[in-house]
N, CA, C and O atoms as a printed pandas DataFrame, in Angstrom:
     atom_number atom_name residue_name chain_id  residue_number  x_coord  y_coord  z_coord
0              1         N          MET        A               1    0.841   -1.183    0.000
1              2        CA          MET        A               1    0.000    0.000    0.000
2              3         C          MET        A               1    0.884    1.243    0.000
3              4         O          MET        A               1    1.847    1.322    0.763
4              5         N          GLU        A               2    0.569    2.189   -0.831
5              6        CA          GLU        A               2    1.342    3.416   -0.960
6              7         C          GLU        A               2    0.651    4.548   -0.222
7              8         O          GLU        A               2   -0.535    4.805   -0.429
8              9         N          ASP        A               3    1.396    5.222    0.639
9             10        CA          ASP        A               3    0.875    6.365    1.386
10            11         C          ASP        A               3    1.340    7.631    0.679
11            12         O          ASP        A               3    2.516    7.985    0.754
12            13         N          VAL        A               4    0.435    8.310   -0.003
13            14        CA          VAL        A               4    0.782    9.515   -0.753
14            15         C          VAL        A               4    0.328   10.739    0.030
15            16         O          VAL        A               4   -0.843   10.867    0.387
16            17         N          GLN        A               5    1.272   11.634    0.291
17            18        CA          GLN        A               5    0.968   12.880    0.979
18            19         C          GLN        A               5    1.561   14.017    0.174
19            20         O          GLN        A               5    2.618   13.865   -0.438
20            21         N          GLU        A               6    0.897   15.140    0.172
21            22        CA          GLU        A               6    1.381   16.304   -0.565
22            23         C          GLU        A               6    1.500   17.489    0.367
23            24         O          GLU        A               6    0.803   17.572    1.379
24            25         N          GLY        A               7    2.379   18.397    0.023
25            26        CA          GLY        A               7    2.509   19.613    0.802
26            27         C          GLY        A               7    3.822   20.301    0.533
27            28         O          GLY        A               7    4.722   19.734   -0.087
28            29         N          VAL        A               8    3.925   21.519    1.000
29            30        CA          VAL        A               8    5.147   22.300    0.849
30            31         C          VAL        A               8    6.139   21.842    1.910
31            32         O          VAL        A               8    5.829   21.862    3.101
32            33         N          LEU        A               9    7.331   21.430    1.483
33            34        CA          LEU        A               9    8.347   20.983    2.428
34            35         C          LEU        A               9    9.020   22.169    3.085
35            36         O          LEU        A               9    9.274   23.191    2.447
36            37         N          ARG        A              10    9.302   22.022    4.355
37            38        CA          ARG        A              10   10.029   23.034    5.121
38            39         C          ARG        A              10   11.313   22.397    5.639
39            40         O          ARG        A              10   11.551   21.208    5.426
40            41         N          LYS        A              11   12.131   23.181    6.313
41            42        CA          LYS        A              11   13.376   22.678    6.884
42            43         C          LYS        A              11   13.060   21.548    7.863
43            44         O          LYS        A              11   12.135   21.657    8.669
44            45         N          MET        A              12   13.838   20.455    7.790
45            46        CA          MET        A              12   13.595   19.304    8.655
46            47         C          MET        A              12   13.902   19.661   10.109
47            48         O          MET        A              12   14.888   20.340   10.396
48            49         N          LEU        A              13   13.054   19.201   11.016
49            50        CA          LEU        A              13   13.262   19.412   12.447
50            51         C          LEU        A              13   14.202   18.339   12.983
51            52         O          LEU        A              13   14.147   17.191   12.542
52            53         N          ALA        A              14   15.054   18.699   13.919
53            54        CA          ALA        A              14   15.935   17.743   14.579
54            55         C          ALA        A              14   15.956   18.084   16.058
55            56         O          ALA        A              14   16.044   19.252   16.436
56            57         N          GLY        A              15   15.875   17.058   16.890
57            58        CA          GLY        A              15   15.910   17.273   18.328
58            59         C          GLY        A              15   16.683   16.167   19.012
59            60         O          GLY        A              15   16.651   15.020   18.565
60            61         N          LEU        A              16   17.376   16.493   20.090
61            62        CA          LEU        A              16   18.176   15.529   20.830
62            63         C          LEU        A              16   17.458   15.135   22.111
63            64         O          LEU        A              16   17.029   15.988   22.888
64            65         N          GLU        A              17   17.334   13.834   22.319
65            66        CA          GLU        A              17   16.765   13.295   23.553
66            67         C          GLU        A              17   17.932   12.754   24.379
67            68         O          GLU        A              17   18.409   11.651   24.111
68            69         N          PRO        A              18   18.409   13.517   25.390
69            70        CA          PRO        A              18   19.564   13.084   26.179
70            71         C          PRO        A              18   19.262   11.798   26.945
71            72         O          PRO        A              18   18.131   11.562   27.368
72            73         N          ASP        A              19   20.305   10.965   27.116
73            74        CA          ASP        A              19   20.112    9.715   27.844
74            75         C          ASP        A              19   20.750    9.722   29.226
75            76         O          ASP        A              19   20.734    8.700   29.913
76            77         N          GLY        A              20   21.313   10.857   29.650
77            78        CA          GLY        A              20   21.904   10.960   30.985
78            79         C          GLY        A              20   23.355   10.524   31.038
79            80         O          GLY        A              20   24.032   10.786   32.032
80            81         N          ALA        A              21   23.859    9.864   29.998
81            82        CA          ALA        A              21   25.245    9.398   29.965
82            83         C          ALA        A              21   26.092   10.274   29.049
83            84         O          ALA        A              21   27.174    9.868   28.624
84            85         N          GLY        A              22   25.606   11.468   28.747
85            86        CA          GLY        A              22   26.345   12.362   27.870
86            87         C          GLY        A              22   26.130   12.079   26.398
87            88         O          GLY        A              22   26.770   12.689   25.541
88            89         N          GLU        A              23   25.236   11.159   26.107
89            90        CA          GLU        A              23   24.894   10.849   24.720
90            91         C          GLU        A              23   23.398   11.038   24.558
91            92         O          GLU        A              23   22.760   11.655   25.411
92            93         N          GLY        A              24   22.837   10.532   23.503
93            94        CA          GLY        A              24   21.404   10.665   23.321
94            95         C          GLY        A              24   20.940   10.150   21.980
95            96         O          GLY        A              24   21.720    9.612   21.194
96            97         N          ILE        A              25   19.666   10.324   21.734
97            98        CA          ILE        A              25   19.043    9.894   20.489
98            99         C          ILE        A              25   18.562   11.133   19.754
99           100         O          ILE        A              25   17.898   11.994   20.332
100          101         N          VAL        A              26   18.904   11.217   18.474
101          102        CA          VAL        A              26   18.449   12.333   17.653
102          103         C          VAL        A              26   17.159   11.926   16.955
103          104         O          VAL        A              26   17.074   10.850   16.363
104          105         N          HIS        A              27   16.164   12.788   17.030
105          106        CA          HIS        A              27   14.882   12.551   16.359
106          107         C          HIS        A              27   14.741   13.559   15.224
107          108         O          HIS        A              27   15.003   14.749   15.399
108          109         N          TYR        A              28   14.322   13.067   14.058
109          110        CA          TYR        A              28   14.118   13.924   12.889
110          111         C          TYR        A              28   12.652   13.898   12.489
111          112         O          TYR        A              28   11.989   12.866   12.599
112          113         N          ALA        A              29   12.149   15.033   12.027
113          114        CA          ALA        A              29   10.766   15.117   11.550
114          115         C          ALA        A              29   10.730   15.970   10.289
115          116         O          ALA        A              29   11.352   17.029   10.219
116          117         N          LEU        A              30   10.000   15.494    9.306
117          118        CA          LEU        A              30    9.821   16.207    8.048
118          119         C          LEU        A              30    8.601   17.095    8.182
119          120         O          LEU        A              30    7.530   16.624    8.563
120          121         N          ARG        A              31    8.750   18.381    7.871
121          122        CA          ARG        A              31    7.632   19.330    7.986
122          123         C          ARG        A              31    7.007   19.567    6.621
123          124         O          ARG        A              31    7.703   19.830    5.640
124          125         N          ARG        A              32    5.698   19.472    6.574
125          126        CA          ARG        A              32    4.915   19.781    5.377
126          127         C          ARG        A              32    3.794   20.691    5.825
127          128         O          ARG        A              32    2.817   20.238    6.421
128          129         N          GLY        A              33    3.931   21.968    5.541
129          130        CA          GLY        A              33    2.910   22.911    5.983
130          131         C          GLY        A              33    2.809   22.898    7.494
131          132         O          GLY        A              33    3.807   23.127    8.178
132          133         N          ALA        A              34    1.619   22.634    8.034
133          134        CA          ALA        A              34    1.401   22.637    9.480
134          135         C          ALA        A              34    1.597   21.259   10.108
135          136         O          ALA        A              34    1.551   21.140   11.332
136          137         N          SER        A              35    1.814   20.220    9.308
137          138        CA          SER        A              35    1.954   18.871    9.859
138          139         C          SER        A              35    3.411   18.413    9.844
139          140         O          SER        A              35    4.223   18.915    9.067
140          141         N          THR        A              36    3.730   17.451   10.714
141          142        CA          THR        A              36    5.070   16.867   10.759
142          143         C          THR        A              36    4.966   15.353   10.667
143          144         O          THR        A              36    3.971   14.759   11.082
144          145         N          THR        A              37    6.007   14.738   10.118
145          146        CA          THR        A              37    6.081   13.285   10.012
146          147         C          THR        A              37    7.395   12.836   10.625
147          148         O          THR        A              37    8.465   13.205   10.140
148          149         N          GLU        A              38    7.326   12.043   11.686
149          150        CA          GLU        A              38    8.530   11.494   12.298
150          151         C          GLU        A              38    9.212   10.577   11.290
151          152         O          GLU        A              38    8.552    9.771   10.634
152          153         N          MET        A              39   10.529   10.698   11.166
153          154        CA          MET        A              39   11.253    9.932   10.160
154          155         C          MET        A              39   11.756    8.577   10.656
155          156         O          MET        A              39   12.067    7.714    9.835
156          157         N          ALA        A              40   11.846    8.362   11.964
157          158        CA          ALA        A              40   12.373    7.110   12.506
158          159         C          ALA        A              40   11.674    5.859   11.955
159          160         O          ALA        A              40   12.360    4.879   11.665
160          161         N          PRO        A              41   10.339    5.846   11.797
161          162        CA          PRO        A              41    9.687    4.640   11.277
162          163         C          PRO        A              41   10.096    4.291    9.844
163          164         O          PRO        A              41    9.871    3.167    9.396
164          165         N          PHE        A              42   10.689    5.237    9.127
165          166        CA          PHE        A              42   11.065    5.000    7.732
166          167         C          PHE        A              42   12.493    4.492    7.572
167          168         O          PHE        A              42   12.908    4.169    6.459
168          169         N          ILE        A              43   13.255    4.414    8.667
169          170        CA          ILE        A              43   14.633    3.928    8.576
170          171         C          ILE        A              43   14.610    2.481    8.107
171          172         O          ILE        A              43   13.931    1.635    8.691
172          173         N          GLY        A              44   15.358    2.210    7.050
173          174        CA          GLY        A              44   15.432    0.864    6.484
174          175         C          GLY        A              44   14.285    0.515    5.557
175          176         O          GLY        A              44   14.232   -0.595    5.030
176          177         N          GLU        A              45   13.373    1.441    5.352
177          178        CA          GLU        A              45   12.213    1.211    4.487
178          179         C          GLU        A              45   12.322    2.080    3.237
179          180         O          GLU        A              45   12.964    3.130    3.266
180          181         N          PRO        A              46   11.698    1.647    2.137
181          182        CA          PRO        A              46   11.686    2.492    0.940
182          183         C          PRO        A              46   10.945    3.805    1.226
183          184         O          PRO        A              46    9.906    3.819    1.886
184          185         N          PHE        A              47   11.501    4.896    0.715
185          186        CA          PHE        A              47   10.921    6.213    0.963
186          187         C          PHE        A              47   11.200    7.072   -0.262
187          188         O          PHE        A              47   12.348    7.175   -0.693
188          189         N          THR        A              48   10.182    7.681   -0.821
189          190        CA          THR        A              48   10.350    8.474   -2.038
190          191         C          THR        A              48    9.785    9.873   -1.856
191          192         O          THR        A              48    8.675   10.047   -1.353
192          193         N          LEU        A              49   10.559   10.864   -2.269
193          194        CA          LEU        A              49   10.087   12.244   -2.359
194          195         C          LEU        A              49   10.065   12.593   -3.838
195          196         O          LEU        A              49   11.023   12.312   -4.559
196          197         N          ARG        A              50    8.991   13.197   -4.286
197          198        CA          ARG        A              50    8.872   13.559   -5.692
198          199         C          ARG        A              50    8.669   15.066   -5.806
199          200         O          ARG        A              50    7.747   15.626   -5.213
200          201         N          PHE        A              51    9.544   15.718   -6.578
201          202        CA          PHE        A              51    9.453   17.160   -6.793
202          203         C          PHE        A              51    8.430   17.424   -7.886
203          204         O          PHE        A              51    8.541   16.889   -8.989
204          205         N          THR        A              52    7.440   18.243   -7.585
205          206        CA          THR        A              52    6.365   18.529   -8.539
206          207         C          THR        A              52    6.726   19.646   -9.509
207          208         O          THR        A              52    6.026   19.864  -10.497
208          209         N          GLY        A              53    7.810   20.349   -9.230
209          210        CA          GLY        A              53    8.198   21.470  -10.074
210          211         C          GLY        A              53    7.681   22.799   -9.557
211          212         O          GLY        A              53    8.034   23.853  -10.087
212          213         N          GLU        A              54    6.852   22.760   -8.531
213          214        CA          GLU        A              54    6.304   23.994   -7.964
214          215         C          GLU        A              54    7.251   24.546   -6.902
215          216         O          GLU        A              54    7.740   23.808   -6.046
216          217         N          ARG        A              55    7.499   25.838   -6.966
217          218        CA          ARG        A              55    8.302   26.542   -5.956
218          219         C          ARG        A              55    7.476   27.718   -5.473
219          220         O          ARG        A              55    6.974   28.508   -6.273
220          221         N          SER        A              56    7.338   27.830   -4.161
221          222        CA          SER        A              56    6.532   28.931   -3.642
222          223         C          SER        A              56    7.163   29.522   -2.391
223          224         O          SER        A              56    7.895   28.848   -1.666
224          225         N          CYS        A              57    6.870   30.778   -2.155
225          226        CA          CYS        A              57    7.333   31.493   -0.971
226          227         C          CYS        A              57    6.634   30.902    0.256
227          228         O          CYS        A              57    5.420   30.698    0.241
228          229         N          ILE        A              58    7.409   30.624    1.330
229          230        CA          ILE        A              58    6.792   30.044    2.526
230          231         C          ILE        A              58    6.031   31.077    3.345
231          232         O          ILE        A              58    5.272   30.710    4.242
232          233         N          VAL        A              59    6.220   32.362    3.057
233          234        CA          VAL        A              59    5.518   33.415    3.788
234          235         C          VAL        A              59    4.179   33.744    3.134
235          236         O          VAL        A              59    3.140   33.738    3.794
236          237         N          CYS        A              60    4.211   34.034    1.822
237          238        CA          CYS        A              60    2.982   34.483    1.155
238          239         C          CYS        A              60    2.361   33.427    0.241
239          240         O          CYS        A              60    1.216   33.581   -0.184
240          241         N          GLY        A              61    3.102   32.352   -0.070
241          242        CA          GLY        A              61    2.565   31.299   -0.924
242          243         C          GLY        A              61    2.655   31.582   -2.412
243          244         O          GLY        A              61    2.262   30.749   -3.229
244          245         N          ARG        A              62    3.168   32.747   -2.772
245          246        CA          ARG        A              62    3.280   33.141   -4.176
246          247         C          ARG        A              62    4.301   32.256   -4.900
247          248         O          ARG        A              62    5.306   31.861   -4.310
248          249         N          SER        A              63    4.049   31.950   -6.158
249          250        CA          SER        A              63    4.961   31.172   -6.986
250          251         C          SER        A              63    6.235   31.972   -7.228
251          252         O          SER        A              63    6.178   33.166   -7.524
252          253         N          VAL        A              64    7.403   31.303   -7.100
253          254        CA          VAL        A              64    8.693   31.963   -7.310
254          255         C          VAL        A              64    9.549   31.128   -8.256
255          256         O          VAL        A              64    9.334   29.926   -8.406
256          257         N          LYS        A              65   10.528   31.783   -8.895
257          258        CA          LYS        A              65   11.422   31.077   -9.807
258          259         C          LYS        A              65   12.615   30.479   -9.072
259          260         O          LYS        A              65   13.066   29.384   -9.408
260          261         N          LYS        A              66   13.134   31.198   -8.059
261          262        CA          LYS        A              66   14.301   30.740   -7.308
262          263         C          LYS        A              66   13.999   30.771   -5.817
263          264         O          LYS        A              66   13.227   31.605   -5.344
264          265         N          LEU        A              67   14.620   29.847   -5.082
265          266        CA          LEU        A              67   14.476   29.816   -3.629
266          267         C          LEU        A              67   15.801   30.205   -2.991
267          268         O          LEU        A              67   16.866   29.807   -3.462
268          269         N          PHE        A              68   15.733   30.976   -1.931
269          270        CA          PHE        A              68   16.909   31.389   -1.185
270          271         C          PHE        A              68   16.667   31.095    0.288
271          272         O          PHE        A              68   15.586   31.372    0.807
272          273         N          GLY        A              69   17.660   30.541    0.959
273          274        CA          GLY        A              69   17.529   30.273    2.387
274          275         C          GLY        A              69   16.322   29.412    2.687
275          276         O          GLY        A              69   16.254   28.266    2.243
276          277         N          GLN        A              70   15.386   29.932    3.417
277          278        CA          GLN        A              70   14.191   29.188    3.810
278          279         C          GLN        A              70   13.016   29.431    2.872
279          280         O          GLN        A              70   11.870   29.206    3.261
280          281         N          GLY        A              71   13.265   29.878    1.665
281          282        CA          GLY        A              71   12.191   30.055    0.700
282          283         C          GLY        A              71   11.734   31.484    0.529
283          284         O          GLY        A              71   10.714   31.725   -0.116
284          285         N          PHE        A              72   12.455   32.438    1.086
285          286        CA          PHE        A              72   12.072   33.845    0.962
286          287         C          PHE        A              72   12.578   34.398   -0.349
287          288         O          PHE        A              72   12.360   35.571   -0.649
């Protein structure tokens, strides 16, 4: 079964969960608009991202030709 989701990608979130021994576990989440998807369940599994050709400003949503930094 294929799980298809669409949305504007944002910078991936990363967070450290300390383990008390000076190390820890890093958690990553993919941001699409207002929702996030934890990436840990996809480790070792097939995962595909497909670029639709659309580029838009993350502030106003307007179509743009080039992206700089975080999409401004």
